[in-house]
Steps between C-alpha positions, in 0.01 A plus 500: 500500500841639564669177608282251315712226345366319195780249540387415854138486390571256217758284679294478818186424297674212326640386835156496662348307212792257483492427873127418487541296182776295662296438816193396297712278276658325798167450676304383196766351273748377757291392796187426299249717681180595320407864428216508754328803654745481789795505262361805315442682832850412616662627179297823515613567857857405412489749210415776745772398743770470233400837353510661843853368551610628159335836576763574763760510226316766299540773761191679364483866599123538450186288493466573128848369437425184698179449302696541176737223607202279582336573165816407310532180703140407419548572129818291486334214687193491278711515183725216619196298609342549157819387327626224731266396782194451283683214325506305827185633671250585226225619736720749688313807370165351606582470870407801716781435749743573217369855483493531879869409501576774251294747703733425792802543270365839390444622855806343669751777425 
């Protein structure tokens, strides 16, 4: 991991989580949509897309390095969800699409 950047890993991880949190907040809190199966699927796919976009900024030299970025992003997201998101969406950890979204985050870089 010669050019692995912990700063990029942490900042990008927070950025990914924040972008998804803002989208979900606007859709559910602002527009008034309900957290349906379609919404969970959409957020999971969006998590993969956003992570893929952020992955370009990591400039990972190896697959192992890319996986390390993904693992840090997943850890940051789960920690922030446990601290913040669960207050607004108590059943978040009981929805399988939540974990599918983080699988995409892990594999995106």
